[in-house]
N, C-alpha and C positions, 0 to 999 in steps of 0.2 A: 639488626636481626640476628646476627651470629652470636653477638654477646649475649642476648636473651636466650638463645638455644643452649650456650655453654652453661648459662646460670641454672637452665631447668635442668640439665643433665647432672650437674653437680648436685642441685638440691636433692634428685632422685638418687644419686649415689650415697649420699649423707644420710638420708632418711633411711634407706636400705640398710647401710652400716648399723646405724642406732638401732634398727629393727632386730639386725642378726645379733647385736649385743643383748638386747633383751631375751631373744630366743636362747642364746647361750646360757646367760644366768639362769633363766627360768628352767631350762631342760637339766641344768646341772643341779641346781637346788632341789627340784621336785624329784629328781632320779632315786632320791633316798625314801619316798613315800611310795606306798603300795597303790593308791586310788588316784594321784593327780600326776604321776609322771607322764612324759610324753612317749616313753618306749614301751614295748611289750618284752620284759626280761623273761627269757626262757624259763619254763618251771624246773626244768633239769638242772638249773645252776642251784646248788646248795653250798651252804657254808660260806667259806672263804671267797670262793670264785664268785659267788653271786654278789657278795658285798665288794668285792675288788672293783667290778665294773661301777657299781653305784657310786662308791667312794670316789674313783677317779673322775667320774662326770662331776660329782660334787666339788672337788679342789679345782676343776677346770673351770666351773662357774665363778667360784671365789677369786680364783686367779685373774679371770678376766675382769672383774671389778678393780682388783688392784692395779693391773696393767693400764686400764683406761684411765684410772687417777693420775698414773705416773705419767702417761703420755699427755695428758692435758696440763700436768703441773708443770712439765718441762717444755712444754709447747712443741711436741714431736710427734705429732699424729702419724707420720710417716712409718713409724716404728710397727704401725698394725700390719704393715706388709709381712714382717717377720711372723708376726702371730697367725697370720692368714696361713703363711706357708706351713708353719707347724700344725694347724688346725686339719689342712688337707692331708699332712703326713700322718695323721692319726688314723686316716681310712686304711692305710698299710699296716699300721700297729694294731688294729682291730681285727683285721684278717687275720693276721699272724696270731692275735691272742686266741681266736676262736678255733683256729686250725690246731694249735698247740693243744689246747683244752678239750677239743672234739665236741664244741657247742655252737649251735647256730648264733650268730649276731643278728638282732633286730635290723631289718633293711632301713627303718626310719631313721636308726643311729648314723647311717652311712650318709644318708640325705641329709642330716643335721650338720655332720662335718662338713660336707661338700657345700653346702650353702653359706654356713658361716665363714669358712675357709676363705671362699672366693669373694664373699662380700668385704671381708678384711683386706685381701689383697688389693682389691680394685679401689677401696678407700685409701689403702696406704700409697697405692701408685698415684691417685688424684693429689694427695698431699705432697708427696714427693714433686711432683709436677708443678704443682703450685709454688712450692718453696724454691725450685730452681728456676722458675720465671720471675718470682719477685726478686731473687738474688742477681738476676740478668739485668734486671733494669733499675737496681739501687746502686 
């Protein structure tokens, strides 16, 4: 019974992680479009500031793809813990960016980084826990 419960929890954590990766990549790649983006970019943003946030999200989505490939190629999914930490730290960076440039940042972006960051952290913790347990018994 306990083993079945743990497998179910593991399945939901992994499924949530993969969903968060898709959300992150989709949010990053579609941020450069006007009609398909997940976020409401402030109309007061013009020129470089408007494009800075969009390009940063695009780079973030593309970087996520590379990091995922690296983690699975090296069999180190526990590194997602650090990726999640930096995604959560983006919340503070965005608040600072908005305050310095005197522009409001869409609240969906905050939810986006919180969800993807926490999903990565939980997945990384699970992978690290599994790795330590398997090393203990081998």
